[in-house]
N, C-alpha and C positions, 0 to 999 in steps of 0.2 A: 277533328271534331264536327268541323264545319261541314266536312265531305261527306262524314257518317250519316249524316243527319239528312243531307241532300239523297244520299244512297236509300237511306230508310223512306225517304219520301216517294222516290222514283217506284221504289220494292210496292208501299201502300197501294199507288196509283195502278200500278201494272197489276194487283192481284183484285182491286176492284175493276178494272177495266177488262178481266178476266170475268168474272162474274158479268159484268154490265155485257159483253161481247156474245156470253151462251146465253143470255137475258135477252139478245136484239138478235141473235139466229133464231132461237127458240119461235120468236113472234115473226120472224121471217117466214122460216118453215110453215109455220103453221098456217100464215097470210098467203103463202103461196101455194100451199094443201088444198084451201080455200077457195085461191083463185084457179084450181085447176078442175074441183068439184064443180064450181058453178057453170068452166067452163064447158064440162060433158053437159049437162043438163042444156 
């Protein structure tokens, strides 16, 4: 039972971090695109 709880916790963290990773990568890509466009100017 304790292991099931731990597994459930890990799965919850992973699913949250997947969302978090998508959010971070989106921010990084948007920031990178902004940096590229400001360099072109």
